[in-house]
C-alpha positions as semicolon CSV with decimal commas, in nm:
position;residue;x (nm);y (nm);z (nm)
1;M;-0,665;-2,180;1,177
2;H;-0,538;-2,384;0,865
3;N;-0,326;-2,672;0,924
4;N;-0,028;-2,675;0,786
5;I;0,039;-2,869;0,445
6;P;0,343;-3,099;0,432
7;L;0,547;-3,046;0,149
8;P;0,705;-3,357;-0,015
9;K;1,013;-3,503;0,075
10;D;1,111;-3,691;-0,207
11;I;1,051;-3,476;-0,493
12;Q;1,222;-3,523;-0,808
13;R;1,461;-3,243;-0,875
14;Q;1,570;-3,103;-1,235
15;P;1,912;-3,120;-1,282
16;E;2,073;-2,770;-1,184
17;T;2,380;-2,599;-1,374
18;V;2,556;-2,328;-1,161
19;L;2,703;-2,025;-1,271
20;V;2,978;-1,824;-1,078
21;N;2,988;-1,453;-1,183
22;I;3,351;-1,291;-1,049
23;T;3,402;-0,930;-1,106
24;P;3,653;-0,656;-0,862
25;Q;3,315;-0,568;-0,718
26;E;3,097;-0,849;-0,661
27;T;3,029;-1,239;-0,686
28;R;2,695;-1,347;-0,859
29;V;2,598;-1,682;-0,840
30;A;2,300;-1,819;-1,047
31;I;2,122;-2,179;-1,028
32;L;1,974;-2,266;-1,363
33;E;1,680;-2,553;-1,412
34;N;1,642;-2,613;-1,787
35;D;1,840;-2,328;-1,864
36;T;1,558;-2,111;-1,661
37;L;1,697;-1,883;-1,367
38;C;1,565;-2,005;-1,021
39;E;1,829;-1,864;-0,774
40;I;2,025;-1,576;-0,800
41;H;2,252;-1,543;-0,489
42;I;2,472;-1,171;-0,510
43;E;2,764;-1,066;-0,254
44;R;2,888;-0,725;-0,298
45;H;3,259;-0,709;-0,179
46;S;3,201;-0,400;0,001
47;G;2,913;-0,510;0,209
48;H;2,969;-0,890;0,248
49;G;2,667;-1,055;0,414
50;L;2,686;-1,105;0,794
51;V;2,486;-1,425;0,858
52;G;2,718;-1,705;1,026
53;N;2,971;-1,434;1,149
54;I;3,088;-1,465;1,529
55;Y;3,151;-1,112;1,733
56;L;3,261;-1,061;2,072
57;G;2,993;-0,816;2,154
58;I;2,902;-0,577;2,413
59;V;2,532;-0,519;2,583
60;R;2,448;-0,142;2,531
61;R;2,026;-0,192;2,651
62;V;1,844;-0,463;2,836
63;L;1,488;-0,438;2,767
64;P;1,287;-0,638;2,999
65;G;0,958;-0,519;2,828
66;M;1,058;-0,662;2,512
67;Q;1,260;-0,985;2,645
68;S;1,583;-0,842;2,414
69;A;1,868;-0,662;2,429
70;F;2,079;-0,435;2,174
71;I;2,440;-0,559;2,145
72;D;2,711;-0,351;1,999
73;I;2,914;-0,574;1,736
74;G;3,083;-0,258;1,529
75;L;2,847;-0,207;1,286
76;D;2,625;0,130;1,211
77;R;2,339;-0,027;1,390
78;A;2,349;-0,177;1,750
79;A;2,236;-0,577;1,647
80;F;1,925;-0,746;1,814
81;L;1,940;-1,036;2,068
82;H;1,572;-1,156;2,178
83;V;1,543;-1,409;2,480
84;V;1,466;-1,683;2,251
85;D;1,771;-1,682;2,084
86;M;1,997;-1,732;2,426
87;L;2,132;-2,078;2,474
88;E;1,986;-2,086;2,814
89;Q;1,663;-2,039;2,724
90;R;1,722;-2,301;2,423
91;Q;1,834;-2,547;2,650
92;K;1,591;-2,498;2,912
93;P;1,273;-2,366;2,747
94;E;1,034;-2,471;3,016
95;Q;1,189;-2,249;3,275
96;H;1,126;-1,944;3,094
97;Q;1,421;-1,703;3,207
98;R;1,423;-1,358;3,166
99;I;1,662;-1,177;2,956
100;E;1,709;-0,938;3,277
101;H;1,842;-1,202;3,471
102;M;2,099;-1,328;3,200
103;L;2,255;-0,990;3,075
104;F;2,329;-0,666;3,209
105;E;2,507;-0,330;3,036
106;G;2,857;-0,366;2,979
107;Q;2,848;-0,715;3,005
108;T;3,083;-0,916;2,702
109;I;2,914;-1,179;2,511
110;L;2,978;-1,393;2,226
111;V;2,733;-1,385;1,962
112;Q;2,645;-1,492;1,613
113;V;2,418;-1,317;1,342
114;I;2,184;-1,535;1,220
115;K;1,980;-1,266;1,026
116;D;2,134;-0,966;0,807
117;P;2,019;-0,629;0,857
118;I;1,748;-0,517;0,647
119;N;1,616;-0,184;0,618
120;T;1,639;-0,006;0,946
121;K;1,627;-0,320;1,119
122;G;1,972;-0,406;1,298
123;A;2,143;-0,770;1,255
124;R;1,953;-1,047;1,478
125;L;2,192;-1,255;1,693
126;S;2,237;-1,569;1,847
127;T;2,415;-1,664;2,152
128;Q;2,387;-2,045;2,055
129;I;2,695;-2,059;1,803
130;S;2,721;-2,307;1,493
131;L;2,977;-2,347;1,257
132;A;2,864;-2,531;0,932
133;G;3,081;-2,809;0,765
134;R;3,042;-2,950;0,409
135;F;2,824;-3,234;0,597
136;L;2,802;-3,146;0,949
137;V;2,684;-2,841;1,168
138;Y;2,858;-2,801;1,488
139;L;2,739;-2,680;1,776
140;P;3,022;-2,648;2,047
141;Q;2,801;-2,563;2,361
142;D;2,587;-2,815;2,307
143;N;2,586;-3,198;2,300
144;H;2,287;-3,291;2,110
145;I;2,285;-3,480;1,771
146;G;2,039;-3,370;1,512
147;I;1,946;-3,486;1,168
148;S;1,830;-3,283;0,872
149;Q;1,422;-3,308;0,837
150;R;1,488;-3,410;0,464
151;I;1,630;-3,727;0,545
152;D;1,275;-3,897;0,642
153;N;1,379;-4,231;0,645
154;E;1,412;-4,340;1,021
155;E;1,639;-4,620;0,974
156;E;1,888;-4,422;0,773
157;R;1,857;-4,152;1,023
158;N;1,974;-4,385;1,314
159;H;2,242;-4,526;1,126
160;L;2,402;-4,140;1,041
161;R;2,354;-4,091;1,449
162;D;2,546;-4,427;1,540
163;R;2,785;-4,334;1,292
164;L;2,872;-3,995;1,356
165;I;2,880;-4,104;1,787
166;Q;3,147;-4,357;1,690
167;L;3,353;-4,147;1,511
168;L;3,332;-3,830;1,778
169;P;3,668;-3,850;2,082
170;P;3,462;-4,033;2,378
171;E;3,568;-3,700;2,598
172;G;3,412;-3,359;2,578
173;Q;3,119;-3,456;2,308
174;H;2,958;-3,170;2,171
175;G;2,659;-3,131;1,947
176;Y;2,635;-3,173;1,581
177;I;2,345;-3,156;1,299
178;I;2,391;-3,405;1,028
179;R;2,324;-3,252;0,721
180;T;2,131;-3,407;0,425
181;C;2,404;-3,446;0,223
182;A;2,598;-3,664;0,483
183;E;2,360;-3,971;0,340
184;N;2,670;-4,038;0,098
185;A;2,929;-3,927;0,292
186;T;3,236;-4,176;0,387
187;D;3,380;-4,208;0,726
188;A;3,672;-4,033;0,642
189;D;3,438;-3,711;0,515
190;L;3,316;-3,715;0,826
191;Q;3,612;-3,701;1,032
192;A;3,762;-3,441;0,818
193;D;3,438;-3,212;0,907
194;I;3,477;-3,300;1,290
195;A;3,865;-3,208;1,299
196;Y;3,799;-2,892;1,074
197;L;3,525;-2,736;1,267
198;T;3,659;-2,853;1,636
199;K;3,990;-2,626;1,533
200;R;3,801;-2,367;1,381
201;W;3,618;-2,313;1,755
202;Q;3,938;-2,353;1,924
203;E;4,052;-2,031;1,718
204;I;3,747;-1,875;1,813
205;L;3,769;-1,920;2,207
206;H;4,137;-1,801;2,148
207;A;4,071;-1,484;1,962
208;A;3,762;-1,405;2,237
209;K;4,021;-1,417;2,505
210;T;4,275;-1,189;2,334
211;R;4,077;-0,965;2,097
212;P;3,909;-0,676;2,241
213;P;3,514;-0,615;2,215
214;E;3,342;-0,486;1,927
215;T;3,539;-0,765;1,726
216;L;3,494;-0,979;1,442
217;L;3,596;-1,315;1,563
218;Y;3,496;-1,569;1,261
219;Q;3,383;-1,486;0,924
220;D;3,179;-1,741;0,718
221;L;3,326;-1,866;0,392
222;P;3,241;-1,626;0,034
223;L;2,993;-1,672;-0,155
224;S;3,214;-1,855;-0,382
225;L;3,305;-2,149;-0,190
226;R;2,949;-2,127;0,010
227;V;2,795;-2,260;-0,324
228;L;3,016;-2,592;-0,263
229;R;2,980;-2,638;0,073
230;D;2,601;-2,544;0,129
231;M;2,453;-2,574;-0,226
232;Y;2,624;-2,863;-0,434
233;S;2,439;-3,195;-0,469
234;D;2,442;-3,479;-0,716
235;N;2,174;-3,310;-0,877
236;I;2,419;-3,040;-1,032
237;R;2,549;-3,170;-1,359
238;Q;2,765;-2,836;-1,441
239;L;2,946;-2,549;-1,226
240;W;3,109;-2,297;-1,456
241;V;3,331;-2,018;-1,281
242;D;3,440;-1,692;-1,507
243;S;3,761;-1,615;-1,303
244;A;4,064;-1,842;-1,329
245;T;4,185;-1,726;-0,972
246;T;3,838;-1,842;-0,849
247;Y;3,819;-2,132;-1,009
248;E;4,157;-2,273;-0,872
249;Q;4,006;-2,188;-0,522
250;M;3,710;-2,350;-0,555
251;H;3,905;-2,659;-0,701
252;Q;4,114;-2,659;-0,407
253;F;3,830;-2,676;-0,190
254;A;3,646;-2,899;-0,359
255;S;3,933;-3,167;-0,348
256;H;3,939;-3,091;0,028
257;Y;3,545;-3,085;0,111
258;A;3,333;-3,155;-0,196
259;Q;3,533;-3,408;-0,385
260;K;3,215;-3,503;-0,596
261;A;3,229;-3,171;-0,757
262;V;3,574;-3,140;-0,891
263;D;3,489;-3,281;-1,208
264;K;3,194;-3,071;-1,258
265;L;3,358;-2,755;-1,160
266;A;3,494;-2,607;-1,515
267;L;3,641;-2,273;-1,613
268;Y;3,426;-2,069;-1,862
269;Q;3,692;-1,867;-2,083
270;D;3,485;-1,779;-2,380
271;Q;3,498;-1,429;-2,520
272;L;3,083;-1,379;-2,455
273;P;3,005;-1,313;-2,088
274;L;2,890;-1,590;-1,903
275;F;2,615;-1,469;-1,788
276;E;2,512;-1,303;-2,113
277;R;2,528;-1,658;-2,288
278;H;2,225;-1,802;-2,073
279;H;2,062;-1,470;-2,083
280;I;2,089;-1,416;-1,676
281;E;2,087;-1,034;-1,698
282;T;1,750;-1,052;-1,908
283;Q;1,607;-1,224;-1,641
284;I;1,693;-1,032;-1,327
285;N;1,538;-0,731;-1,492
286;G;1,245;-0,977;-1,528
287;A;1,252;-1,035;-1,125
288;L;1,206;-0,674;-1,070
289;Q;0,890;-0,649;-1,241
290;P;0,581;-0,678;-1,067
291;R;0,432;-0,850;-1,365
292;V;0,515;-1,191;-1,478
293;N;0,377;-1,389;-1,771
294;L;0,286;-1,733;-1,790
295;N;0,299;-1,917;-2,097
296;F;-0,088;-1,958;-2,229
297;G;-0,131;-1,569;-2,189
298;G;-0,230;-1,557;-1,789
299;Y;-0,016;-1,354;-1,565
300;L;0,109;-1,288;-1,248
301;I;0,125;-0,937;-1,043
302;I;0,384;-0,991;-0,754
303;E;0,356;-0,698;-0,492
304;P;0,621;-0,707;-0,183
305;T;0,545;-0,456;0,075
306;E;0,683;-0,418;0,491
307;A;0,438;-0,658;0,614
308;M;0,407;-0,889;0,312
309;T;0,416;-1,011;-0,007
310;T;0,092;-1,044;-0,240
311;I;0,060;-1,254;-0,561
312;D;-0,226;-1,207;-0,779
313;V;-0,336;-1,459;-1,090
314;N;-0,492;-1,370;-1,375
315;T;-0,617;-1,562;-1,670
316;G;-0,505;-1,241;-1,930
317;G;-0,592;-1,360;-2,258
318;F;-0,571;-1,720;-2,201
319;V;-0,913;-1,888;-2,360
320;G;-0,749;-2,234;-2,493
321;A;-0,962;-2,475;-2,275
322;R;-1,318;-2,627;-2,327
323;N;-1,478;-2,421;-2,073
324;F;-1,416;-2,110;-1,867
325;D;-1,408;-2,364;-1,507
326;E;-1,108;-2,560;-1,698
327;T;-0,902;-2,259;-1,823
328;I;-0,921;-2,113;-1,447
329;F;-0,827;-2,453;-1,325
330;K;-0,474;-2,450;-1,620
331;T;-0,369;-2,096;-1,553
332;N;-0,385;-2,188;-1,155
333;L;-0,198;-2,516;-1,202
334;E;0,055;-2,300;-1,435
335;A;0,084;-2,073;-1,185
336;C;0,181;-2,282;-0,915
337;H;0,530;-2,321;-1,046
338;V;0,617;-1,998;-1,172
339;I;0,485;-1,893;-0,844
340;A;0,721;-2,105;-0,638
341;R;1,000;-2,016;-0,891
342;E;0,990;-1,671;-0,862
343;I;0,949;-1,654;-0,470
344;R;1,308;-1,853;-0,482
345;L;1,457;-1,605;-0,762
346;R;1,335;-1,285;-0,572
347;N;1,411;-1,438;-0,256
348;L;1,069;-1,328;-0,119
349;G;1,066;-1,389;0,252
350;G;0,785;-1,344;0,561
351;I;0,423;-1,348;0,459
352;V;0,320;-1,470;0,115
353;I;-0,051;-1,411;0,017
354;I;-0,164;-1,586;-0,328
355;D;-0,505;-1,502;-0,462
356;F;-0,555;-1,772;-0,724
357;I;-0,828;-1,696;-0,958
358;D;-1,141;-1,841;-0,784
359;M;-1,232;-2,191;-0,830
360;D;-1,581;-2,371;-0,718
361;N;-1,439;-2,723;-0,767
362;E;-1,306;-2,857;-0,488
363;E;-1,129;-3,104;-0,617
364;H;-0,957;-2,827;-0,858
365;R;-0,861;-2,636;-0,504
366;Q;-0,707;-2,951;-0,381
367;T;-0,517;-3,032;-0,664
368;V;-0,352;-2,670;-0,693
369;L;-0,261;-2,698;-0,358
370;N;-0,073;-3,028;-0,411
371;E;0,078;-2,879;-0,741
372;L;0,191;-2,590;-0,527
373;A;0,290;-2,782;-0,277
374;Q;0,534;-2,975;-0,493
375;A;0,686;-2,689;-0,608
376;L;0,768;-2,529;-0,300
377;A;0,917;-2,839;-0,194
378;L;1,233;-2,759;-0,446
379;D;1,299;-2,483;-0,233
380;R;1,602;-2,459;-0,004
381;T;1,472;-2,255;0,229
382;R;1,193;-2,353;0,451
383;V;0,850;-2,286;0,372
384;T;0,534;-2,341;0,547
385;L;0,216;-2,387;0,341
386;N;-0,139;-2,350;0,463
387;G;-0,463;-2,426;0,282
388;F;-0,738;-2,192;0,162
389;T;-0,888;-1,941;0,387
390;S;-1,234;-1,859;0,370
391;L;-1,169;-1,538;0,120
392;G;-1,026;-1,785;-0,122
393;L;-0,645;-1,674;-0,040
394;V;-0,338;-1,892;-0,022
395;E;-0,086;-1,826;0,299
396;L;0,245;-1,942;0,310
397;T;0,551;-1,835;0,528
398;R;0,901;-1,862;0,368
399;K;1,204;-1,814;0,625
400;R;1,398;-1,425;0,598
401;T;1,733;-1,462;0,649
402;R;1,863;-1,198;0,385
403;E;1,774;-0,919;0,183
404;N;1,539;-1,000;-0,106
405;L;1,666;-0,924;-0,470
406;E;1,470;-0,614;-0,487
407;Q;1,618;-0,501;-0,194
408;V;1,980;-0,587;-0,281
409;L;1,975;-0,397;-0,690
410;C;1,759;-0,133;-0,608
411;E;1,640;0,178;-0,407
412;P;1,358;0,365;-0,334
413;C;1,258;0,622;-0,617
414;T;1,372;0,983;-0,498
415;T;1,052;1,117;-0,699
416;C;0,767;0,903;-0,565
417;H;0,958;0,820;-0,237
418;G;0,888;0,438;-0,278
419;R;0,492;0,493;-0,350
420;G;0,500;0,365;-0,697
421;R;0,272;0,645;-0,809
422;L;0,318;1,030;-0,898
423;K;0,063;1,274;-0,806
424;T;-0,049;1,414;-1,198
425;P;0,048;1,723;-1,350
426;Q;-0,294;1,854;-1,291
427;T;-0,315;1,784;-0,915
428;I;-0,003;1,959;-0,864
429;C;-0,139;2,253;-1,070
430;Y;-0,453;2,289;-0,811
431;E;-0,160;2,229;-0,517
432;I;0,019;2,540;-0,642
433;M;-0,315;2,764;-0,674
434;R;-0,423;2,659;-0,344
435;E;-0,090;2,746;-0,191
436;I;-0,107;3,098;-0,400
437;M;-0,418;3,158;-0,234
438;R;-0,284;3,119;0,103
439;K;0,034;3,312;0,064
440;A;-0,178;3,595;-0,075
441;R;-0,418;3,663;0,213
442;Q;-0,092;3,617;0,475
443;D;0,209;3,806;0,311
444;Q;0,263;4,130;0,165
445;S;0,340;4,041;-0,199
446;H;0,358;4,231;-0,549
447;G;0,335;3,890;-0,735
448;F;0,432;3,531;-0,741
449;R;0,672;3,336;-1,006
450;I;0,557;2,915;-1,013
451;L;0,877;2,709;-1,084
452;A;0,806;2,377;-1,165
453;A;0,820;2,080;-1,428
454;P;0,774;2,110;-1,817
455;A;0,443;1,934;-1,755
456;V;0,297;2,144;-1,524
457;I;0,387;2,462;-1,639
458;D;0,275;2,290;-1,988
459;L;-0,075;2,263;-1,809
460;F;-0,086;2,625;-1,690
461;L;-0,044;2,748;-2,023
462;D;-0,295;2,541;-2,200
463;E;-0,569;2,367;-1,993
464;E;-0,556;2,542;-1,667
465;A;-0,486;2,921;-1,809
466;H;-0,827;3,003;-1,754
467;A;-0,796;2,881;-1,389
468;L;-0,468;3,076;-1,348
469;E;-0,600;3,389;-1,521
470;R;-0,936;3,385;-1,275
471;L;-0,633;3,356;-1,001
472;R;-0,472;3,666;-1,104
473;Q;-0,801;3,836;-1,073
474;S;-0,887;3,716;-0,767
475;I;-0,553;3,823;-0,579
476;H;-0,534;4,099;-0,781
477;Q;-0,151;4,035;-0,828
478;P;0,046;3,930;-1,101
479;I;0,175;3,542;-1,169
480;A;0,474;3,430;-1,358
481;L;0,535;3,052;-1,483
482;A;0,913;2,950;-1,536
483;V;0,987;2,616;-1,658
484;E;1,265;2,411;-1,434
485;S;1,372;2,119;-1,623
486;S;1,546;1,961;-1,343
487;Y;1,246;1,919;-1,104
488;S;1,031;1,626;-1,085
489;Q;0,690;1,616;-1,141
490;E;0,607;1,694;-0,817
491;L;0,880;1,956;-0,720
492;Y;0,749;2,323;-0,733
493;D;0,875;2,629;-0,576
494;I;0,640;2,959;-0,551
495;V;0,841;3,270;-0,514
496;D;0,745;3,595;-0,340
497;V;0,828;3,867;-0,633
498;A;0,882;4,134;-0,372
499;A;1,184;3,909;-0,237
500;D;1,358;3,917;-0,556
């Protein structure tokens, strides 16, 4: 086991520019540091993200062996609720209550989505409801007041807690989490958040009593407004929007909930598209490639899989340092910042394994680890960093709440079915000849016709012509060839001539 490496909390962030691109089909938000794309958020209007949505669901199956249940909330796939995400278990974890004692099939239940459906997995649910505001997160079923871990000054934490308690009504006090941006909030800001969140909760409770099961009771804000609520900070120097309608909506929202953002909000009206001006499309396409070049000749290979993501660091053509050890050290140091940025940009979640170039110098290893911790501290998503393993690999985990960039923009190749590789034309030729030999032994045929892709037929006519002729003589039957231009390289048909 390796101890977690603490990430710095007082990291100096680079000034950010936020670009909001609106089309009838989707909203895209790009976050730039020094004109370099660091995050891209995409919300397609046909598939609005589900995280934060609150539903009145029906329990369809309770699985005691897995301590989980499947809940129907009106989606294509049943959603998943684990016992650890149930309010009763979170409030009294020491009692280890079992899910079959808390739920039964056919029961209606108020649930909130905490993870979007990913691949074949349904949405993950919680029965502990939370409503996010600008400065506070409301926990209406709880009475605990928590504070963002990014506020690490104990005096400031106590001061914020005392301020909030003074503002809450004395009767029926509920739970809240104080967000990082609340450090600079006024009492009026906090009071407005309390009133807004309390009203939304009352509306949800009323809807739960009057609407049928499998109904959406509450939907989180659209991406364009979540930018102001969740991502805005004093570090943002400019926020451009290329839609007049969305600009007005954001301006109105900012006037009430993020007043400091009003002066930084601007409508983009140039002829050149907003994302094109900042080369965003090119950078998005780059984020879909496995290879990422470093400045001095080195490069990364990033390979996401179902179980984990692996990142391999290579020196490539970098030979600029005084000796080989120094070359390795400088390449690994540069890779730290690029790795952290690519993880954010591609929204890689779960386990990430980094294979830095081997370093014999222990001081170099520690410096690289510290540099990686500094770079990862900029991430808005929770990251846990471990040290080097005995194999010289660095492990980290990043909270996964939505699909990564590749899953949003791409689908598995219909030709290779996600393998990333194709069988060679020669391999296909030999498969076809084995299949013909098998058919010739089993079937009463007068010959065969091979239908295949051009590259396969070309090989039969050239390098494999002798092998095909020997096969004809062996089975004593004619074999004809036919090109099918629409066939992929691995697709072929063998037609029995007698059946023509």
